[in-house]
ROZA-88129 format. One line per field, with one value per residue (C-alpha): x, y, z; residue number from 1; residue in three letters. Coordinates in steps of 0.001 Angstrom, whole numbers, plus 500000, padded with zeros to 6 digits. Each point is the difference from the previous one (the first is absolute). Layout:
REM ROZA-88129
x <- X	...
y <- Y	...
z <- Z	...
i <- NUM	...
aa <- ALA	...
This chain:
REM ROZA-88129
x <- 429024	500278	497440	500191	501934	501618	503735	500694	498766	502715	503095	502610	498764	499545	503596	501296	498064	501399	503546	499487	498461	502852	502571	498181	499803	503723	500844	497812	501482	503612	499686	498013	497500	496481	497384	497825	502635	498932	498621	503281	501899	497851	500441	503777	500117	498091	502265	503199	498711	498928	503540	501984	498275	500901	497168	501283	498436	501173	503144	498888	498479	496338	501211	502058	497042	497794	502512	502502	502969	501872	498900	502320	500909	502504	497520	498615	499951	499265	496436	500097	503491	500817	499592	500101	497260	500758	497993	499116	497602	499801	500223	503133	502192	503734	500711	497211	500956	499890	499012	497989	500596	497692	499756	499846	496604	499852	500412	498061	497565	500276	503616	503488	500034	499154
y <- 660040	503641	502763	502244	503257	498803	499601	499778	496397	498939	501801	497547	500257	503765	500375	497828	502113	503180	498622	499148	503393	501812	497957	500658	503737	500078	498129	502307	503167	498766	498883	503114	497650	501104	499303	497891	497267	499601	496461	498802	501640	498199	496667	500516	500954	496829	497882	501345	499903	496356	499144	502192	500480	497339	498618	500300	496794	497730	501895	499613	502223	499513	498553	497364	499068	499352	498459	498349	501563	503276	502598	500961	503652	500348	501545	502710	503433	503517	501202	502764	499116	500480	496771	498839	497476	497900	500821	496555	501192	497698	502861	501466	501358	499534	503549	500276	500160	496634	501572	502984	502245	499513	500074	496961	499742	496428	496276	497481	498236	496485	499687	501260	503205	503667
z <- 795878	500927	500052	496886	500427	503239	499317	503742	499935	497577	501244	498659	496414	500258	501212	497147	497494	501526	499724	496316	499194	501765	498067	496717	500723	500770	496781	497887	501521	499875	496361	498977	498343	499190	502665	497668	500469	503647	499468	498478	502862	502600	498179	499834	503689	500886	497772	501568	503580	499638	498946	502370	503377	502548	502131	503571	501299	497157	498933	496372	497340	499071	496680	501857	502188	496950	497561	502403	498198	500106	497428	497142	500570	497159	497596	502318	498393	501261	499318	497389	498742	496334	498034	496403	499170	496935	496897	498630	497315	496964	497492	501568	497215	499787	501167	502574	503681	501756	503328	501177	503002	502964	503764	502249	501728	501260	499647	497920	502343	498576	498869	500701	498017	499984
i <- 1	2	3	4	5	6	7	8	9	10	11	12	13	14	15	16	17	18	19	20	21	22	23	24	25	26	27	28	29	30	31	32	33	34	35	36	37	38	39	40	41	42	43	44	45	46	47	48	49	50	51	52	53	54	55	56	57	58	59	60	61	62	63	64	65	66	67	68	69	70	71	72	73	74	75	76	77	78	79	80	81	82	83	84	85	86	87	88	89	90	91	92	93	94	95	96	97	98	99	100	101	102	103	104	105	106	107	108	109	110	111	112	113	114
aa <- LYS	THR	VAL	PRO	LYS	THR	PRO	GLN	GLN	ASN	GLY	VAL	VAL	GLU	ARG	ARG	ASN	ARG	THR	LEU	VAL	GLU	ALA	ALA	ARG	THR	MET	LEU	ILE	PHE	SER	LYS	ALA	LEU	MET	PHE	LEU	TRP	ALA	GLU	ALA	VAL	ALA	THR	ALA	CYS	TYR	THR	LYS	ASN	ARG	SER	LEU	ILE	HIS	THR	ARG	HIS	HIS	LYS	THR	PRO	TYR	GLU	LEU	VAL	HIS	ASN	LYS	LYS	PRO	ASP	LEU	THR	PHE	PHE	ARG	VAL	PHE	GLY	ALA	LEU	CYS	TYR	PRO	THR	ASN	ASP	SER	LYS	ASP	LEU	GLY	LYS	LEU	GLN	PRO	THR	ALA	VAL	THR	GLY	ILE	PHE	ILE	GLY	TYR	ALA	PRO	SER	ARG	LYS	GLY	TYR
């Protein structure tokens, strides 16, 4: 346990948080996304860092250390990129658009998707 309001006692976690916030800020500025999407940007930064940064001692990503397999990087997308989510509404008419325009803000937490 650490004393409240004493981040100096937990430097490793504080540094990790700073890294994630800096990555999220960079993604928000680069994509020109609105600042209220900061939580999605932090989650996306964490998701990508866990699958891309190599741990120097083990020569593996954090994902590999937990799951004992290499992560699938083929579906990575750029935060804020233009995307077209499928409109799967049941009352979709014959001439209605089957997709809408959107921006990519992150990955689904429990399955391979966006």
